[in-house]
C-alpha positions in Angstrom: 88.0 272.6 38.4 89.6 271.5 35.2 89.7 273.5 32.0 87.6 270.9 30.2 84.9 271.0 32.9 84.8 274.8 32.8 84.3 274.9 29.0 81.5 272.2 29.3 79.7 274.4 31.9 79.9 271.8 34.7 80.3 273.1 38.3 82.7 271.3 40.6 79.7 269.6 42.3 78.7 268.1 38.9 75.7 270.4 38.2 75.4 272.2 34.8 75.3 276.0 34.9 72.2 277.8 33.7 73.2 280.1 31.0 72.1 283.7 30.8 70.5 283.0 27.4 68.1 280.4 28.9 67.1 282.8 31.7 66.5 285.6 29.2 64.3 283.3 27.1 62.3 282.3 30.2 61.8 286.0 31.1 60.7 286.9 27.6 58.2 284.1 27.6 56.8 285.1 31.0 56.3 288.7 29.8 54.8 287.5 26.6 52.3 285.3 28.5 51.5 288.2 30.9 50.9 290.5 27.9 48.6 288.0 26.2 46.7 287.6 29.4 46.2 291.3 29.9 45.2 291.8 26.2 42.5 289.1 26.3 41.3 289.4 29.9 42.0 293.1 30.6 44.0 294.6 33.3 44.1 297.7 35.4 42.5 300.6 33.6 41.0 298.4 30.9 37.4 299.5 31.3 35.6 300.9 28.2 35.4 304.5 29.6 38.9 305.2 28.2 39.9 305.8 24.6 37.7 306.4 21.6 34.2 305.1 21.5 32.7 303.4 18.4 29.1 304.2 19.3 27.1 307.4 18.8 24.6 308.7 21.3 21.4 306.8 21.5 22.8 303.3 21.2 23.6 303.1 17.5 27.1 302.4 16.2 28.8 305.5 14.8 27.6 306.1 11.2 31.1 305.8 9.9 31.9 302.7 12.0 35.3 304.0 12.9 37.0 302.2 15.7 34.7 299.2 15.6 37.2 297.0 13.9 39.9 297.7 16.4 37.8 296.9 19.5 37.7 293.4 20.9 34.0 293.2 21.7 32.8 291.5 24.8 29.1 291.5 25.4 27.7 292.0 28.9 24.2 291.8 30.3 22.8 295.0 31.6 20.0 295.8 34.0 19.4 299.2 32.3 16.2 299.3 30.3 16.5 299.5 26.5 13.9 301.4 24.4 12.7 300.2 21.0 14.0 303.4 19.3 17.6 302.6 20.3 17.2 299.1 18.8 15.8 300.6 15.6 18.6 303.1 15.3 21.1 300.3 15.8 19.5 298.3 13.0 19.5 301.2 10.6 23.1 302.1 11.3 24.2 298.5 11.1 22.8 298.0 7.6 24.4 301.2 6.5 27.8 300.3 7.9 27.8 296.7 6.8 26.9 297.6 3.2 29.5 300.3 3.0 32.3 298.6 4.8 31.7 294.8 5.6 34.7 294.6 7.8 33.3 297.3 10.1 29.9 295.5 10.0 31.6 292.3 11.0 33.0 294.0 14.1 29.5 294.5 15.3 28.9 290.8 15.7 29.8 288.9 18.8 32.8 286.6 18.5 30.5 283.5 18.6 28.3 284.9 15.8 31.3 285.9 13.7 32.5 282.3 14.0 29.1 281.1 12.9 29.1 283.5 9.9 32.0 282.4 7.6 30.5 284.0 4.5 29.7 287.3 6.1 32.3 289.4 4.2 31.5 287.7 0.9 27.7 288.3 1.2 27.9 291.9 2.5 30.5 292.9 -0.2 27.8 292.1 -2.8 25.0 294.1 -1.1 24.5 297.6 -2.3 21.8 300.3 -2.1 20.1 299.0 1.0 16.8 300.7 2.0 15.0 299.9 5.2 11.2 299.7 4.6 10.1 298.8 8.2 11.9 298.4 11.5 10.6 297.4 14.9 12.6 296.9 18.1 11.5 294.6 20.9 13.2 295.6 24.2 11.7 292.6 26.0 13.6 290.1 23.8 16.5 292.5 22.9 15.8 292.0 19.3 15.0 294.1 16.2 13.2 293.1 13.1 13.5 295.0 9.8 12.4 294.6 6.2 14.7 296.0 3.6 15.3 296.1 -0.1 18.8 296.0 -1.6 20.7 295.0 -4.7 22.7 291.7 -4.5 25.2 291.4 -7.3 22.9 293.7 -9.3 19.6 291.9 -8.6 16.9 293.5 -6.4 15.9 291.6 -3.3 13.7 292.1 -0.3 14.2 290.4 3.1 12.9 290.4 6.6 15.7 290.1 9.1 15.5 289.6 12.9 18.7 290.3 14.9 19.2 289.0 18.4 21.3 291.6 20.3 23.3 291.8 23.4 24.0 295.1 25.2 27.5 296.4 25.1 28.2 299.6 26.9 26.0 302.3 25.2 25.3 300.1 22.1 24.7 296.5 21.1 26.4 293.6 19.4 24.6 291.1 17.1 24.5 287.7 18.8 22.4 285.9 16.2 20.0 286.5 13.3 17.7 285.0 10.8 16.5 286.3 7.4 13.7 285.2 5.1 12.9 286.5 1.6 9.8 288.6 1.2 
């Protein structure tokens, strides 16, 4: 082989050599794709029984909401019966969390509902002093309706809200909702 061909990276048969840099880049890309796949779809040992939980006993989110923002929520259907009191506890805790820390409240919404709620952080950052007047859970429809008063940018308001929930582990995520002034 001539010196010029050797510098150009051409083998005697006329085939270019694959450099170590290209092989390294392909390897890094493969590991990156594998890591992304495992992050989004889980892998061995990815069940929810490991690590910190963001829910308190009884189905309500933890009062401080810690851990909720770090989780990647995925809702699953459950054959386990749900009682109305668990739904009511969730609603009370959700309003408390969302009004104190809207980012943690946002983590209690399903990904689809977060996507359908672009003004969530803006609205909840203006809500203060919420007080639930009535709350009623409906296990048959996996929903909870509550009436509450709050201050919105300094003005008092009262609303009736119905949240459509999905079961997630020991707690719930909000999959939809509607509100109407009272």
